[in-house]
C-alpha positions in Angstrom: 98.2 135.9 -22.7 96.0 138.7 -21.5 96.8 142.2 -22.7 96.0 144.9 -20.3 95.3 148.4 -21.8 93.3 151.1 -20.1 92.7 149.3 -16.8 93.7 151.1 -13.6 95.9 148.7 -11.7 95.6 149.2 -7.9 97.4 146.1 -6.7 99.6 143.4 -8.2 101.4 142.7 -11.4 100.4 142.6 -15.1 102.6 139.5 -15.3 99.9 137.4 -13.6 100.7 133.7 -13.3 98.2 131.3 -14.9 99.7 128.2 -13.2 98.2 126.9 -9.9 100.0 126.1 -6.6 99.3 123.9 -3.7 96.6 125.0 -1.3 97.5 126.6 1.9 101.1 127.4 0.7 103.2 128.5 3.8 104.3 131.7 1.9 100.6 132.5 1.3 99.7 131.9 4.9 102.6 134.2 6.0 101.5 136.9 3.6 98.0 136.9 5.0 99.3 136.9 8.6 101.3 140.0 7.7 98.2 141.6 6.3 96.5 140.8 9.6 99.3 142.4 11.6 99.4 145.5 9.4 95.6 146.0 10.0 95.9 145.4 13.7 98.6 148.2 14.0 96.1 150.9 12.9 97.9 153.4 15.0 95.7 156.3 13.8 92.5 154.3 14.3 91.5 154.8 10.6 90.1 151.3 9.9 86.4 150.6 10.5 85.0 147.4 12.1 84.7 145.7 8.7 88.4 146.0 7.9 89.3 145.0 11.4 87.2 141.9 11.1 89.0 141.0 7.8 92.3 141.5 9.5 91.2 139.2 12.3 90.1 136.6 9.7 93.6 136.6 8.1 95.4 135.6 11.3 97.8 132.7 11.0 95.9 130.9 13.7 92.6 131.1 11.9 94.1 130.1 8.5 95.8 127.1 10.1 92.4 126.2 11.6 90.8 126.4 8.1 93.6 124.2 6.7 93.0 121.6 9.4 89.3 121.5 8.5 89.4 121.6 4.8 92.8 120.3 3.6 93.4 116.7 4.4 96.2 115.3 2.4 96.1 111.6 1.5 98.7 109.2 0.0 96.4 108.6 -3.1 95.2 112.1 -3.5 96.9 115.3 -4.4 95.3 118.7 -4.7 96.2 121.9 -6.6 94.4 125.1 -7.4 92.6 125.5 -10.7 94.9 128.1 -12.2 93.6 131.6 -13.0 90.6 132.9 -11.1 88.6 135.9 -12.3 86.6 137.7 -9.6 83.8 140.2 -10.3 83.0 141.8 -7.0 79.9 143.7 -5.7 79.3 147.2 -4.5 77.0 146.4 -1.6 79.9 145.1 0.7 83.1 147.0 0.0 85.3 144.4 1.8 83.9 141.5 -0.2 86.7 141.6 -2.8 89.2 140.9 -0.1 87.6 137.7 1.2 87.0 136.5 -2.3 90.8 137.0 -3.0 91.8 135.2 0.3 89.7 132.1 -0.3 91.0 131.7 -3.9 94.6 132.4 -3.0 94.5 129.9 -0.2 93.1 127.4 -2.7 96.2 127.9 -4.8 94.9 130.2 -7.6 96.2 133.3 -9.3 93.6 136.1 -9.1 92.4 138.9 -11.2 89.9 141.0 -9.3 87.6 143.6 -11.0 86.5 146.0 -8.4 83.1 147.8 -8.4 83.1 151.1 -10.2 82.2 153.1 -7.0 84.8 154.5 -4.8 84.9 153.2 -1.3 87.3 154.2 1.5 87.5 150.6 2.7 88.8 149.4 -0.8 91.3 152.2 -0.9 92.6 151.3 2.6 92.8 147.6 1.9 94.6 148.1 -1.4 97.1 150.3 0.4 97.7 147.5 3.0 98.1 144.8 0.2 100.7 146.9 -1.6 102.7 147.6 1.5 102.8 143.9 2.5 103.5 142.7 -1.0 106.9 144.5 -0.9 107.9 141.8 1.6 106.4 139.0 -0.5 107.4 139.6 -4.2 106.6 136.0 -5.1 102.9 136.5 -4.1 102.6 139.6 -6.4 102.3 137.4 -9.5 99.2 135.8 -8.0 97.3 139.0 -7.4 96.0 141.7 -9.8 93.3 144.1 -8.6 91.9 146.5 -11.2 89.3 149.1 -12.0 88.0 149.5 -15.5 85.5 151.7 -17.3 84.7 149.0 -19.8 83.6 146.1 -17.6 82.1 144.0 -20.3 85.1 144.1 -22.6 87.4 143.4 -19.7 85.3 140.5 -18.6 85.4 139.0 -22.1 89.2 139.1 -22.5 89.9 137.8 -19.0 87.2 135.1 -19.2 88.9 133.6 -22.2 91.9 132.6 -20.1 90.1 131.9 -16.8 90.0 128.5 -15.1 87.6 129.8 -12.5 85.2 132.7 -12.4 83.8 133.9 -9.1 80.9 136.3 -9.8 79.3 138.3 -7.0 76.6 140.8 -7.9 73.1 141.4 -9.1 71.1 139.0 -11.3 71.6 141.2 -14.4 75.4 141.2 -13.9 75.4 137.4 -13.5 73.2 136.8 -16.5 75.5 139.0 -18.7 78.6 137.1 -17.6 76.9 133.8 -18.3 76.7 134.8 -22.0 80.5 135.4 -22.1 82.4 132.5 -23.6 84.9 130.6 -21.5 87.0 127.5 -22.2 85.2 124.1 -21.5 87.0 123.3 -18.2 86.4 126.7 -16.6 84.3 126.6 -13.5 81.8 129.3 -12.6 80.7 130.2 -9.1 77.7 132.5 -9.0 76.7 134.6 -6.0 73.5 136.4 -6.9 71.1 138.6 -5.0 69.6 136.6 -2.1 67.7 137.4 1.1 67.7 136.3 4.7 65.6 136.3 7.8 65.7 135.8 11.6 63.7 133.6 13.8 63.4 134.3 17.6 61.9 131.9 20.1 59.5 134.1 22.2 59.3 131.5 25.0 63.0 131.4 25.4 63.8 135.2 25.1 61.0 136.0 27.6 63.0 134.2 30.3 66.0 136.6 29.8 66.9 139.5 31.9 67.2 143.0 30.4 71.0 143.0 30.1 70.9 139.6 28.4 68.4 140.9 25.8 70.7 143.9 25.2 73.5 141.4 24.5 71.3 139.6 22.0 70.5 142.9 20.4 74.3 143.7 20.1 74.6 140.5 18.1 71.6 141.4 16.0 73.1 144.9 15.4 76.2 143.2 14.0 74.1 141.2 11.6 72.2 144.2 10.3 73.3 147.8 11.1 77.0 146.9 10.8 76.5 146.7 7.0 73.3 148.7 6.7 71.4 145.5 5.9 73.2 145.4 2.6 74.6 141.9 2.9 72.6 139.0 1.4 73.0 137.4 4.8 71.6 140.3 6.7 68.0 139.7 7.9 65.2 141.9 6.7 62.3 139.9 8.2 61.9 138.7 11.8 59.7 135.8 12.7 58.6 135.8 16.4 57.8 132.2 17.2 55.8 130.8 20.1 53.2 132.2 22.4 52.4 135.8 21.4 54.1 138.3 23.7 53.9 141.9 22.6 55.7 143.1 25.7 58.9 141.1 25.1 58.9 142.1 21.4 58.7 145.7 22.5 61.5 145.2 25.0 63.7 143.7 22.2 63.2 146.7 20.0 63.7 149.2 22.8 66.9 147.3 23.7 68.0 147.7 20.1 67.5 151.4 20.3 69.9 151.5 23.2 72.5 149.5 21.2 72.2 151.8 18.2 73.0 154.8 20.4 75.8 152.9 22.2 77.4 152.0 18.8 76.9 155.5 17.4 75.4 154.1 14.2 76.9 156.1 11.3 73.7 156.3 9.2 71.3 157.1 12.1 70.1 160.3 10.4 71.2 159.9 6.8 68.9 156.9 6.2 65.7 158.7 7.5 64.6 159.9 4.1 64.9 156.5 2.5 63.0 154.8 5.3 60.2 157.4 5.4 59.7 157.2 1.7 59.6 153.4 1.7 57.2 153.4 4.6 54.8 155.8 2.7 55.0 153.6 -0.4 54.3 150.4 1.5 51.3 151.9 3.4 49.7 152.3 0.0 51.1 149.4 -2.0 52.1 146.6 0.3 49.0 144.3 0.4 50.2 142.5 3.5 50.9 145.8 5.4 49.0 145.9 8.8 50.6 148.7 10.7 54.1 149.9 11.8 56.1 150.7 14.8 58.6 153.5 14.8 61.7 153.5 17.0 64.7 155.8 17.2 66.8 154.9 14.1 64.5 152.2 12.6 61.0 151.1 11.6 59.2 147.8 12.1 56.5 146.9 9.6 53.9 144.5 11.0 52.6 142.0 8.4 49.0 140.7 8.4 49.4 137.2 7.2 52.2 134.7 6.9 51.6 134.4 3.2 54.0 136.5 1.0 56.9 136.6 -1.4 59.9 136.8 0.9 61.9 138.3 -2.0 59.8 141.4 -2.1 60.6 142.2 1.6 64.0 143.8 1.0 65.2 146.9 2.8 68.2 148.6 4.4 69.4 151.1 6.9 67.1 149.9 9.7 63.9 148.9 8.1 62.4 145.6 9.3 59.4 143.4 8.7 58.0 141.2 11.4 55.3 138.7 11.9 54.2 136.2 14.7 53.7 132.5 14.0 53.1 129.6 16.4 55.9 127.2 15.4 59.0 127.1 13.3 57.5 124.9 10.5 55.3 128.0 9.5 58.5 129.8 8.6 59.4 127.4 5.8 56.3 128.0 3.6 57.8 131.2 2.2 61.3 129.9 1.6 62.5 129.5 -2.0 65.9 129.0 -3.7 66.8 132.7 -3.2 66.6 132.5 0.6 70.2 132.4 1.9 70.6 132.7 5.7 68.4 132.0 8.6 69.7 133.4 11.9 68.1 132.1 15.1 67.8 132.6 18.8 66.3 130.1 21.3 66.2 127.0 19.3 68.2 123.8 19.5 70.1 122.7 16.4 68.6 119.2 16.5 65.1 120.6 16.3 66.0 122.9 13.4 67.7 120.1 11.5 64.7 117.7 12.0 62.2 120.3 10.6 64.5 121.5 7.8 65.2 118.0 6.4 61.5 117.1 6.7 60.4 119.9 4.4 63.2 119.3 1.8 63.7 123.0 1.1 65.4 124.4 -2.0 66.5 127.4 0.0 68.3 128.4 3.2 72.0 127.5 2.8 73.1 128.8 6.1 71.6 128.4 9.6 73.5 130.3 12.2 72.9 131.9 15.6 72.1 135.6 15.8 75.4 137.5 15.5 77.0 135.2 12.9 75.1 136.3 9.8 78.2 138.0 8.3 80.8 135.4 9.4 82.0 134.3 6.0 83.5 130.8 5.7 84.6 128.2 3.1 81.0 126.9 3.2 79.0 129.8 1.6 75.8 130.1 -0.4 75.5 126.4 -0.6 79.0 125.9 -2.1 81.9 124.2 -0.4 84.4 126.7 -1.7 87.6 124.7 -1.0 86.4 121.8 -3.2 85.0 124.3 -5.8 88.2 126.3 -6.1 90.6 123.3 -6.3 91.0 120.1 -8.2 92.1 116.7 -7.0 94.8 114.5 -8.7 94.2 110.8 -8.1 97.6 109.1 -7.7 97.6 105.3 -7.5 
C-alpha cells in the first residue's frame, strides 16, 4: 500500500480505497449536489465565476443528465471504475483539479490528486468546500486524497506503482517525464498536453447583426478568453475572419469587445499591459508573418500577412490576439495539426463544418463549439470519451 510521508494533505484520507465502485453511485451524486449547494450559498460573495461555474456543473440535475447520456446499463454488460486514479493537475487553470476529480469519481474511481506547487485562492476555497461537505459523506472520504508535495517526481513514482489510471494534465515536459515512470501493465494513461485553439467568424453573417447583438457575441467571446486570461488550451488566440472582407465590421467587433471588458471589470486590465507591450515589441522584430497591429483598450490585435504559419507559435494571454482574413473555411484547415484542440465558431451551420472537416481528414481539432462554449468541459474532451476511458466493462453472458 502507498506510504505517505511528507505530503501536505489538503482533503481526504490517507486510507485511500483502491477498489472501484459502480459509475454514478447515488451517494457520489448527492455528494456533488451538496458541493453545488455549498458554492451557491456564497453569502459573502467570495467565489469568482470559475468556482460558481464548477458549482453549477455539480448540480444533481446536470449529473443526472450526464448519466442518461453516458451510462446505459445492459443485461449483458456491467460497468465499474478502474480502481485508483492518479491525477497530476496543471497551474494554468486553478479549478481544473476539481473537474478532473468529478469525472473520475463519477466513473467509480478512487482518486489521488497532486495539486500544482503554486498557491491559488480558488484551490484553497474549493478544498475548504470539499472538506466541509465530506463531513456529511464520510464514505466518500476514502475515494478522495488531495495533496501538495515538494518532491513531485518521487511522489509520482510511488503513486504510479499502485495506479490503475493516470490522468496527466500539464506541459509537454511534465508529460514526457511521467511517461518514463513505471506503472503496472493494465494501467491506463490519459494525457492532456499543451494545445492551442482558434476562432472562426463568418463576416457575411455577423455583418447582418445589430450593435447589441454583436455585443452579446462579444460577451460570449469574453467568456472564452478573458475569463481565464487565455490560459486554457481551449481559449482562442487566433481569429479567422471568413468571407467578403469587411474592415468596418471587424472594427465594430473589437470596439464592442472593449465595451464588454469595461462592463465585466476585467481583473487584469492593467496588470497584463507590460507583458503585452513586450510581446508586441518582440514580434514586430521577430515574427516573420507580422504585418501591423491594432491597439484597443485592454488588448492588442496582431494582423498577419499570409495564411501560412505554424499555429503553435501563435500563443498568447491576457488579451493578445492574432487575426487574419481568408475567403472560405477550407483555408483554415491548412494550418491545423494534432496539437490544435478547439475551434470556436460563429455564423456557420454545423452540416457545412462537418462536411469540410471530414473531407480534409484532419489529425487536429477535437472540439468544434459555438463562441461562448470554449471552456465548457464535458465527458468528451481532447479527443477522449472520458467515461469509457475511465471505466471498464464486464461482459456477462
